[in-house]
TORFIBA-77169 format. One line per field, with one value per residue (C-alpha): x, y, z; residue in three letters. Coordinates in Angstrom, 3 decimals. Example, Ala and Ser with C-alpha at 12.3 -4.5 7.8 and 13.67 -1.06 7.14 Angstrom:
# TORFIBA-77169
east c(12.300,13.670)
north c(-4.500,-1.060)
up c(7.800,7.140)
rest c(ALA,SER)
//
This chain:
# TORFIBA-77169
east c(-7.532,-10.428,-10.178,-11.055,-14.261,-14.764,-14.943,-16.643,-20.204,-20.119,-20.304,-23.450,-25.831,-25.630,-24.048,-20.704,-17.162,-14.629,-10.568,-8.086,-4.599,-1.262,0.382,1.860,-1.447,-1.163,-4.368,-4.146,-8.160,-10.582,-14.609,-18.085,-20.576,-24.779,-24.289,-21.122,-21.594,-22.701,-19.699,-16.757,-18.092,-17.905,-14.313,-13.295,-16.310,-16.421,-13.448,-11.661,-9.503,-5.420,-5.336,-8.171,-6.331,-3.150,-5.292,-6.753,-3.383,-1.848,-5.124,-4.517,-7.490,-9.391,-12.213,-15.338,-17.229,-21.099,-22.560,-26.437,-26.970,-25.027,-24.167,-22.562,-20.541,-19.223,-18.311,-16.563,-14.640,-13.243,-12.089,-10.419,-8.477,-7.491,-5.902,-4.385,-3.681,-4.019,-1.906,-5.394,-6.978,-6.889,-4.624,-6.534,-4.194,-1.499,-1.798,-1.212,-2.979,-3.344,-2.667,-5.973,-6.701,-7.633,-9.279,-8.488,-11.179,-9.148,-9.846,-6.958,-7.257,-4.887,-5.032,-2.391,-2.326,-3.254,-3.369,-5.423,-5.684,-8.546,-10.702,-11.825,-15.409,-15.676,-12.770,-13.093,-11.342,-11.481,-9.701,-8.375,-6.095,-3.728,-0.762,1.048,2.577,-0.692,-2.246,0.329,0.147,-3.258,-2.418,-0.124,-2.485,-5.055,-2.667,-1.998,-5.439,-7.298,-5.052,-5.443,-3.111,0.211,3.054,3.274,0.877,3.880,5.032,5.252,6.179,4.527,5.542,7.142,3.607,2.063,4.486,3.600,0.532,-0.126,-1.207,-4.309,-2.537,-2.677,0.774,0.456,-2.551,-4.960,-9.005,-9.737,-13.072,-12.143,-14.841,-15.388,-11.801,-12.996,-16.141,-14.386,-12.107,-14.728,-16.190,-13.356,-12.383,-15.687,-15.620,-16.629,-14.056,-15.933,-14.617,-11.629,-10.868,-12.833,-10.320,-6.904,-8.275,-8.695,-4.884,-3.560,-5.047,-3.993,-0.434,-0.096,-1.636,1.731,3.687,4.547,5.077,5.777,3.337,0.845,2.090,2.050,-1.284,-2.314,-0.475,-2.655,-5.749,-4.381,-3.805,-7.581,-8.672,-7.239,-7.844,-11.398,-11.591,-9.946,-13.381,-15.167,-18.363,-20.155,-24.155,-24.829,-27.903,-25.159,-23.364,-21.842,-21.375,-19.232,-19.586,-18.789,-18.197,-16.316,-15.026,-13.352,-12.136,-11.920,-8.354,-8.632,-11.747,-10.989,-12.574,-13.162,-14.643,-15.272,-15.523,-18.019,-18.224,-20.328,-21.305,-17.534,-15.716,-12.398,-10.683,-10.804,-9.348,-9.058,-7.556,-7.083,-6.665,-6.406,-9.523,-10.327,-14.367,-16.868,-16.989,-19.620,-18.449,-15.295,-16.535,-18.686,-16.042,-13.650,-16.403,-16.975,-13.194,-12.786,-15.369,-13.655,-10.607,-12.546,-14.944,-18.643,-20.410,-24.254,-24.962,-23.624,-24.270,-23.746,-25.234,-26.398,-24.006,-23.768,-24.008,-27.099,-25.781,-23.657,-26.879,-29.125,-26.617,-26.386,-29.824,-30.140,-27.496,-28.310,-29.883,-27.497,-24.688,-26.972,-27.191,-23.364,-21.803,-24.685,-24.720,-27.842,-26.980,-28.725,-28.628,-28.572,-30.930,-30.902,-29.958,-26.816,-26.343,-26.274,-24.063,-21.731,-21.615,-20.685,-17.472,-16.776,-17.538,-15.449,-12.174,-12.366,-12.743,-9.405,-7.634,-8.534,-7.129,-3.934,-3.427,-3.593,-1.179,1.320,1.295,0.716,3.282,5.482,4.585,5.991,9.487,9.210,8.181,11.117,13.591,12.233,12.511,15.923,16.858,15.058,17.926,20.989,20.231,18.640,15.115,11.988,11.910,9.065,10.142,13.450,15.423,17.888,20.193,22.114,23.932,24.686,27.134,28.947,32.663,31.724,28.924,25.455,25.969,22.605,21.384,18.109,16.327,13.276,11.225,9.792,7.559,4.793,5.269,5.494,7.616,6.082,6.607,5.046,8.480,10.875,13.737,16.114,18.868,21.712,24.736,26.258,29.790,32.864,34.329,32.280,32.976,30.792,31.598,30.251,27.455,26.135,26.936,25.363,22.237,21.717,21.983,19.695,17.525,16.939,17.392,14.710,11.835,10.813,8.893,11.513,12.519,8.757,8.586,12.154,12.989,14.117,16.670,18.913,20.766,23.658,24.921,28.158,30.669,32.391,33.620,30.241,28.950,31.242,30.852,26.771,27.312,29.324,26.761,23.761,25.696,26.007,22.547,21.568,19.940,20.755,19.528,20.543,22.907,24.191,25.570,24.193,27.972,28.160,30.909,32.685,29.972,27.535,26.052,24.598,26.504,27.150,25.170,27.606,26.931,29.331,30.079,30.166,30.087,27.222,27.457,23.477,23.469,23.360,20.180,18.283,14.462,16.772,18.942,16.188,14.354,17.363,17.811,14.708,15.650,18.745,17.153,14.326,16.941,19.005,16.009,15.192,18.740,19.711,16.233,16.803,20.061,19.364,17.061,19.272,21.851,19.476,18.526,22.226,23.040,19.589,21.341,24.435,23.009,21.026,23.623,25.680,23.305,23.537,21.196,19.641,20.324,19.317,15.988,15.171,17.120,15.113,11.646,12.547,14.025,9.985,7.863,9.759,10.742,13.578,15.821,12.739,10.215,12.131,12.615,9.055,7.658,6.032,6.562,3.518,4.696,7.890,6.008,4.258,7.094,7.867,10.869,10.510,10.772,14.376,15.910,13.193,15.124,18.779,17.832,16.093,19.281,21.559,19.892)
north c(14.442,16.925,19.676,17.024,15.787,19.490,19.834,16.916,18.020,20.822,18.800,19.028,15.268,16.247,13.907,14.500,13.911,13.851,14.548,13.678,15.356,14.397,16.909,18.610,18.939,16.083,14.544,10.916,9.524,10.353,9.136,9.877,9.703,9.799,11.912,13.424,14.210,10.169,8.868,10.664,10.705,7.071,6.688,8.125,6.447,2.643,0.000,-0.402,-2.367,-1.992,0.074,2.309,2.910,3.841,6.618,7.618,8.065,9.809,12.443,15.480,17.525,16.810,19.073,18.121,19.070,19.162,17.485,17.411,13.658,10.196,9.842,13.289,12.298,9.134,10.886,13.576,11.126,8.889,12.004,13.409,10.223,10.369,14.268,13.096,9.623,9.260,6.600,5.136,5.030,1.179,1.526,0.720,-1.017,0.898,2.995,-0.159,-0.132,-3.358,-3.788,-3.741,-4.702,-1.597,-1.191,2.330,4.555,5.523,5.459,2.437,0.872,-0.949,-3.261,-2.345,-3.190,0.068,0.936,2.965,4.734,6.307,4.805,7.224,7.310,6.251,3.777,0.492,-1.689,-5.348,-6.546,-5.743,-8.503,-9.303,-11.200,-8.937,-12.423,-13.932,-10.159,-10.325,-13.637,-12.822,-10.092,-11.731,-14.820,-11.857,-9.695,-13.337,-14.664,-10.701,-8.551,-4.905,-1.992,-2.742,0.407,4.031,5.679,7.861,5.172,5.258,1.586,-1.902,-3.241,-6.439,-7.473,-6.642,-9.296,-11.956,-11.305,-9.770,-6.456,-5.176,-2.730,0.561,0.953,0.355,2.378,-0.166,0.206,-2.025,-3.068,-3.673,-4.653,-8.214,-8.920,-6.001,-8.308,-11.654,-10.180,-8.521,-11.847,-13.643,-11.172,-11.346,-14.998,-16.387,-18.926,-20.683,-19.044,-18.862,-22.387,-23.208,-21.179,-22.569,-26.140,-24.993,-23.414,-26.157,-28.480,-26.381,-26.487,-29.994,-30.851,-28.547,-30.167,-27.400,-29.814,-27.462,-24.963,-27.069,-27.995,-24.567,-23.659,-27.621,-25.858,-22.588,-24.899,-26.669,-23.581,-21.752,-25.134,-25.370,-21.942,-22.459,-25.303,-23.656,-21.561,-22.345,-22.180,-21.701,-19.963,-18.253,-16.514,-14.561,-12.989,-9.844,-9.456,-9.402,-11.777,-9.719,-11.541,-10.250,-12.047,-9.581,-9.672,-7.184,-5.853,-6.819,-7.118,-9.086,-8.622,-10.782,-10.283,-12.737,-12.005,-13.195,-12.492,-14.100,-16.858,-17.748,-16.465,-15.122,-13.573,-12.694,-9.623,-9.756,-8.123,-7.867,-4.734,-3.194,-0.801,1.961,2.316,0.483,-2.914,-1.829,2.066,0.769,-1.762,1.091,3.422,0.585,-0.476,2.993,3.676,0.304,0.976,4.667,2.450,-0.255,-1.316,-1.615,-4.862,-4.519,-5.835,-6.501,-10.054,-10.496,-12.317,-11.870,-11.309,-13.582,-10.570,-9.045,-5.448,-5.563,-7.380,-4.740,-2.076,-4.006,-3.988,0.032,0.712,-1.273,1.879,4.355,1.526,1.353,5.248,5.809,3.046,3.312,-0.825,-2.810,-4.582,-8.206,-9.772,-13.809,-15.647,-19.108,-21.394,-20.397,-16.662,-18.040,-20.733,-18.202,-16.011,-19.044,-19.946,-16.240,-15.744,-19.522,-17.310,-14.219,-16.653,-18.384,-15.015,-13.704,-16.975,-16.787,-13.386,-13.653,-16.376,-14.983,-11.375,-12.300,-14.367,-11.297,-8.992,-10.620,-11.152,-7.115,-6.754,-9.220,-7.235,-4.015,-4.899,-6.229,-3.027,-1.407,-3.079,-2.124,1.646,1.614,3.413,1.973,1.799,2.697,4.561,3.847,5.988,3.878,5.830,4.527,6.119,4.984,6.086,5.012,6.103,9.431,9.272,9.999,10.159,10.208,9.244,8.385,7.868,5.179,5.241,2.309,3.438,1.149,-2.180,-0.892,0.807,4.644,5.371,9.031,9.941,8.491,11.165,11.138,13.592,13.953,14.825,17.823,18.807,17.522,14.497,13.301,10.578,8.464,10.288,13.365,12.374,11.305,14.422,16.337,13.626,14.276,18.223,18.220,15.716,17.147,20.407,20.461,18.369,21.381,19.157,16.907,18.209,17.153,13.652,12.746,9.029,6.663,5.418,6.249,3.769,4.280,1.309,1.493,0.832,2.209,5.161,6.794,6.204,8.579,10.824,10.835,11.354,14.259,15.848,14.875,16.830,20.216,19.835,19.825,16.038,13.223,10.183,6.563,5.738,2.279,1.110,-2.194,-3.776,-5.745,-8.174,-8.116,-10.733,-7.219,-9.711,-8.089,-9.461,-7.006,-4.284,-1.990,0.753,3.585,1.272,-2.390,-4.661,-7.284,-10.204,-10.982,-14.450,-14.857,-13.042,-14.666,-12.537,-9.276,-10.350,-10.619,-7.269,-5.887,-7.481,-6.122,-2.529,-2.919,-4.689,-1.890,1.314,-0.274,-0.726,2.489,3.878,2.267,2.527,6.371,5.782,4.560,6.505,9.592,7.880,6.967,10.662,12.014,9.447,10.721,14.389,13.293,11.155,14.701,17.111,15.160,15.306,17.603,20.213,19.436,23.074,24.071,25.130,22.056,19.481,21.275,20.476,16.920,16.141,18.336,16.156,12.481,10.739,8.453,6.792,4.286,6.839,8.518,5.237,4.569,7.886,8.750,11.756,13.172,13.152,15.616,17.288,18.975,20.170,21.591,19.274,18.305,15.216,15.849,16.189,13.431,11.162,12.233,11.764,8.561,7.653,8.763,6.520)
up c(32.268,34.667,31.427,28.920,31.125,31.459,27.503,27.047,28.876,26.713,23.552,21.353,20.973,16.956,14.554,13.232,13.659,16.687,15.997,18.910,19.377,21.357,23.350,19.778,18.506,15.843,15.121,16.465,15.958,13.845,14.898,13.269,15.620,15.841,19.062,19.627,23.202,24.483,21.817,23.229,26.821,26.225,25.592,28.979,31.000,29.777,30.240,26.558,24.968,24.613,21.592,22.907,26.538,24.641,22.422,25.950,27.593,24.893,23.915,25.602,23.165,20.857,18.816,17.010,13.585,13.444,10.158,9.236,9.647,10.211,6.516,6.585,8.546,7.452,4.507,6.550,8.508,5.437,4.159,7.377,7.776,3.921,4.939,8.431,8.148,12.476,14.194,15.762,12.437,10.901,7.306,4.545,1.986,3.038,-0.164,-2.395,-5.613,-7.487,-10.880,-13.371,-17.058,-19.022,-22.428,-23.466,-24.901,-28.245,-31.794,-31.878,-28.519,-26.554,-23.657,-20.895,-17.276,-15.014,-11.624,-9.870,-6.367,-7.160,-10.265,-12.414,-14.008,-17.547,-17.855,-19.246,-16.293,-14.778,-11.682,-9.470,-9.018,-6.381,-8.636,-11.090,-12.321,-13.560,-14.489,-17.241,-18.270,-18.798,-21.020,-23.159,-23.892,-24.570,-26.986,-28.786,-29.084,-29.313,-30.901,-30.183,-30.852,-29.359,-30.829,-31.164,-33.291,-34.168,-35.692,-39.509,-40.357,-39.709,-35.912,-35.280,-34.253,-37.244,-38.848,-36.775,-36.400,-32.676,-33.997,-36.417,-38.197,-37.098,-37.634,-41.037,-41.484,-41.854,-41.025,-38.065,-36.637,-33.127,-31.984,-32.401,-30.206,-27.616,-27.012,-26.756,-24.370,-22.059,-22.221,-21.438,-18.844,-17.274,-16.262,-19.699,-20.980,-23.270,-26.398,-25.363,-24.734,-28.282,-30.528,-28.317,-28.833,-33.029,-32.465,-30.835,-33.314,-36.447,-35.172,-34.455,-38.187,-39.212,-37.110,-35.100,-32.275,-29.454,-30.955,-29.867,-26.240,-25.781,-26.280,-24.372,-21.256,-21.843,-22.148,-19.035,-16.790,-17.802,-16.518,-13.610,-12.599,-13.219,-11.264,-8.166,-7.445,-4.714,-5.752,-8.686,-8.809,-12.065,-10.202,-8.454,-11.094,-9.972,-5.860,-3.096,0.275,3.347,6.640,9.838,12.833,15.691,19.791,21.811,20.014,16.551,13.640,10.595,7.516,4.774,1.276,-1.405,-5.110,-7.404,-10.744,-13.523,-10.963,-10.080,-7.101,-8.554,-6.044,-2.333,-0.023,3.650,6.449,10.102,11.791,15.462,16.679,18.651,19.476,18.416,16.295,13.945,13.416,12.379,9.820,8.316,8.080,6.551,3.823,3.142,2.662,0.944,-2.082,-2.674,-3.663,-5.881,-7.932,-6.664,-7.324,-7.866,-4.170,-1.242,0.487,4.301,6.889,10.538,13.642,17.039,18.550,18.998,20.025,16.712,14.573,15.929,14.895,11.433,11.100,11.769,9.334,6.322,5.009,5.735,4.127,0.734,0.964,1.103,-1.487,-3.429,-3.286,-2.257,0.983,1.404,4.532,3.860,5.826,4.115,0.688,-1.649,-0.401,3.340,2.440,0.631,3.808,6.044,3.558,3.711,7.751,8.067,6.080,8.510,11.873,10.405,9.566,13.078,14.810,12.736,13.592,17.019,17.059,14.865,16.555,20.190,20.131,17.833,20.311,23.206,21.701,21.074,24.587,25.773,23.505,24.813,28.364,27.723,26.194,29.250,31.521,28.973,28.594,32.060,31.050,29.210,25.648,23.579,20.768,18.705,16.138,13.400,11.189,8.281,5.075,1.836,-1.163,-3.524,-4.153,-2.718,-5.333,-4.200,-0.533,1.592,4.965,6.307,9.705,10.477,14.173,15.740,17.992,19.974,18.515,14.671,12.145,12.277,8.563,8.890,10.749,8.156,7.198,4.276,3.760,1.069,2.669,1.843,1.033,-1.880,0.232,3.449,5.449,7.730,10.743,8.941,7.662,11.125,12.759,9.789,9.889,13.886,13.671,10.645,12.349,15.171,14.769,12.127,14.605,16.751,18.711,19.475,22.951,23.910,21.752,21.574,21.038,24.086,22.159,19.166,16.946,14.130,12.198,12.704,15.500,18.443,16.663,15.022,18.828,20.184,17.094,17.477,21.358,20.485,18.102,20.641,23.319,21.441,20.466,24.517,24.399,26.316,24.918,25.065,21.826,20.359,17.334,15.266,14.647,11.708,10.368,7.076,5.467,6.604,9.120,12.154,15.529,18.180,19.552,21.184,23.858,25.390,28.044,26.517,23.647,23.617,21.586,19.935,19.197,22.952,23.178,20.345,20.652,21.050,18.100,15.439,16.788,16.416,12.646,11.600,12.661,10.460,7.773,7.516,7.955,5.245,3.027,3.508,2.939,-0.322,-1.613,-1.502,-2.589,-5.771,-6.438,-6.081,-8.013,-10.835,-10.714,-11.038,-13.749,-15.630,-15.320,-16.202,-19.426,-20.542,-20.312,-22.975,-25.266,-28.081,-28.749,-24.775,-23.396,-19.789,-20.023,-22.579,-20.062,-17.274,-18.757,-19.628,-15.855,-14.988,-17.301,-17.065,-13.830,-15.403,-17.943,-18.536,-18.896,-21.645,-23.559,-23.183,-24.060,-28.045,-30.089,-28.814,-25.072,-26.378,-28.403,-25.361,-23.548,-27.189,-28.664,-31.794,-33.890,-34.988,-31.140,-29.859,-32.521,-31.088,-27.712,-28.405,-30.367,-27.464,-24.459)
rest c(UNK,UNK,UNK,UNK,UNK,UNK,UNK,UNK,UNK,UNK,UNK,UNK,UNK,UNK,UNK,UNK,UNK,UNK,UNK,UNK,UNK,UNK,UNK,UNK,UNK,UNK,UNK,UNK,UNK,UNK,UNK,UNK,UNK,UNK,UNK,UNK,UNK,UNK,UNK,UNK,UNK,UNK,UNK,UNK,UNK,UNK,UNK,UNK,UNK,UNK,UNK,UNK,UNK,UNK,UNK,UNK,UNK,UNK,UNK,UNK,UNK,UNK,UNK,UNK,UNK,UNK,UNK,UNK,UNK,UNK,UNK,UNK,UNK,UNK,UNK,UNK,UNK,UNK,UNK,UNK,UNK,UNK,UNK,UNK,UNK,UNK,UNK,UNK,UNK,UNK,UNK,UNK,UNK,UNK,UNK,UNK,UNK,UNK,UNK,UNK,UNK,UNK,UNK,UNK,UNK,UNK,UNK,UNK,UNK,UNK,UNK,UNK,UNK,UNK,UNK,UNK,UNK,UNK,UNK,UNK,UNK,UNK,UNK,UNK,UNK,UNK,UNK,UNK,UNK,UNK,UNK,UNK,UNK,UNK,UNK,UNK,UNK,UNK,UNK,UNK,UNK,UNK,UNK,UNK,UNK,UNK,UNK,UNK,UNK,UNK,UNK,UNK,UNK,UNK,UNK,UNK,UNK,UNK,UNK,UNK,UNK,UNK,UNK,UNK,UNK,UNK,UNK,UNK,UNK,UNK,UNK,UNK,UNK,UNK,UNK,UNK,UNK,UNK,UNK,UNK,UNK,UNK,UNK,UNK,UNK,UNK,UNK,UNK,UNK,UNK,UNK,UNK,UNK,UNK,UNK,UNK,UNK,UNK,UNK,UNK,UNK,UNK,UNK,UNK,UNK,UNK,UNK,UNK,UNK,UNK,UNK,UNK,UNK,UNK,UNK,UNK,UNK,UNK,UNK,UNK,UNK,UNK,UNK,UNK,UNK,UNK,UNK,UNK,UNK,UNK,UNK,UNK,UNK,UNK,UNK,UNK,UNK,UNK,UNK,UNK,UNK,UNK,UNK,UNK,UNK,UNK,UNK,UNK,UNK,UNK,UNK,UNK,UNK,UNK,UNK,UNK,UNK,UNK,UNK,UNK,UNK,UNK,UNK,UNK,UNK,UNK,UNK,UNK,UNK,UNK,UNK,UNK,UNK,UNK,UNK,UNK,UNK,UNK,UNK,UNK,UNK,UNK,UNK,UNK,UNK,UNK,UNK,UNK,UNK,UNK,UNK,UNK,UNK,UNK,UNK,UNK,UNK,UNK,UNK,UNK,UNK,UNK,UNK,UNK,UNK,UNK,UNK,UNK,UNK,UNK,UNK,UNK,UNK,UNK,UNK,UNK,UNK,UNK,UNK,UNK,UNK,UNK,UNK,UNK,UNK,UNK,UNK,UNK,UNK,UNK,UNK,UNK,UNK,UNK,UNK,UNK,UNK,UNK,UNK,UNK,UNK,UNK,UNK,UNK,UNK,UNK,UNK,UNK,UNK,UNK,UNK,UNK,UNK,UNK,UNK,UNK,UNK,UNK,UNK,UNK,UNK,UNK,UNK,UNK,UNK,UNK,UNK,UNK,UNK,UNK,UNK,UNK,UNK,UNK,UNK,UNK,UNK,UNK,UNK,UNK,UNK,UNK,UNK,UNK,UNK,UNK,UNK,UNK,UNK,UNK,UNK,UNK,UNK,UNK,UNK,UNK,UNK,UNK,UNK,UNK,UNK,UNK,UNK,UNK,UNK,UNK,UNK,UNK,UNK,UNK,UNK,UNK,UNK,UNK,UNK,UNK,UNK,UNK,UNK,UNK,UNK,UNK,UNK,UNK,UNK,UNK,UNK,UNK,UNK,UNK,UNK,UNK,UNK,UNK,UNK,UNK,UNK,UNK,UNK,UNK,UNK,UNK,UNK,UNK,UNK,UNK,UNK,UNK,UNK,UNK,UNK,UNK,UNK,UNK,UNK,UNK,UNK,UNK,UNK,UNK,UNK,UNK,UNK,UNK,UNK,UNK,UNK,UNK,UNK,UNK,UNK,UNK,UNK,UNK,UNK,UNK,UNK,UNK,UNK,UNK,UNK,UNK,UNK,UNK,UNK,UNK,UNK,UNK,UNK,UNK,UNK,UNK,UNK,UNK,UNK,UNK,UNK,UNK,UNK,UNK,UNK,UNK,UNK,UNK,UNK,UNK,UNK,UNK,UNK,UNK,UNK,UNK,UNK,UNK,UNK,UNK,UNK,UNK,UNK,UNK,UNK,UNK,UNK,UNK,UNK,UNK,UNK,UNK,UNK,UNK,UNK,UNK,UNK,UNK,UNK,UNK,UNK,UNK,UNK,UNK,UNK,UNK,UNK,UNK,UNK,UNK,UNK,UNK,UNK,UNK,UNK,UNK,UNK,UNK,UNK,UNK,UNK,UNK,UNK,UNK,UNK,UNK,UNK,UNK,UNK,UNK,UNK,UNK,UNK,UNK,UNK,UNK,UNK,UNK,UNK,UNK,UNK,UNK,UNK,UNK,UNK,UNK,UNK,UNK,UNK,UNK,UNK,UNK,UNK)
//
């Protein structure tokens, strides 16, 4: 620590980014500062929350990058977080991508569901929508009322949708004006439902007059669904067409973010997140918004309100211009009227999320700590990091294994590993021996950062095999086995000395059950992926005319059999496959 404090004295007072490293030189935190010296010094001289204390305890070194100004530092910080994914920085959305509805820019446009990690420029998209099922229902309705192209252009015959009036006829060589339908779709997706309701009422009336009562009822249900959806809007305000209402709440350990999305005068969606933080509240919020709007459509304006905390209020006023420059969005601090009401609504949601999160996670963390304390007594060692292993196979096919890691109260997915088990006829004992050997021989840093406990999915036999393997590798790490009954339900924790009935320790049971379920989920997902790939290769090998070169080209271009089934002739022509072979492949699937 004394070396770090001496190093801090040499820091410049410039703006820039600082990167904290652990004993393995892994970057564990990235931050930005207006004054690097003051900011980094504050971590080691001020009292900190729990997460910051853990960060400082783990930090062994740091380095920094100077920038010309704070705006550059904020942009660099977001890029560094994206590159290094440090464990103490908040995780934005966990890379989850939400569905959008897209109108493609083609001669014969399509309406489809798309997902983007980063939104490409120039796309005609609406969303994001948090519920995929509802998005699919919306798409189905739009296909029904305002059809665009739904079939491959390679098709030489009119498609089924054309025959039931749900395709305008690109496949039949028709000359089509898509503009009216695109305008109608755009209106609806922007929140204007009058035209679509009028059309649905007309269709319902026509169906009823023709005595198609089931169809009329279907239209009636769609009308009801749309009306119910629009009733759910919390506030309507036609003056505020396209804005996000942003609020936050915080305590010593966590920040709660709430964003209400207002489009065409209606609140159409909301986004919320609660995360633990390191450092200063407003800096974390600034970074969070920068990362969030890199991944999501920007509104015309962000509405927020005054903070009750004077220090943060001052930071907000100071950083308002900086935020506008970074995000390229106007930021408005609401003082009165409807804007303030909307802000207070978002604030109420943020405060509620924070309170609920505290109740849930305080209780959860207490139970985990109780379980770790219990394991510490059983294995006579403090437990922070647990590695859990499992394997999966089907009649000897696609034999795989996996490791998950639980570390500091959470699953550390960056340390997850998967393994293809080698050999013609491996068994579970050989699988564990091979997995442990490959895992810990490969982890060069493991002797400095080894797990406090290793758990295997199995019984005493697998446990003894694992102990022999670890001894060969030169490790003395406590071992346990998660034993299940014939219904694959967790019942016992087996050690080399005893067999513990888990139902007698409910908290420990549920904790170990969560580890068992996570390693099972991860292993089975990898097994399924491996098995599908084997089936994929086998299927291609059985198709006449697909030799080794073409097989390799297909495997490299298409991820799965499903992707091949959906592919068009043009997709195959990109990898040098002609129409004759394309039809043969399609016929064989």
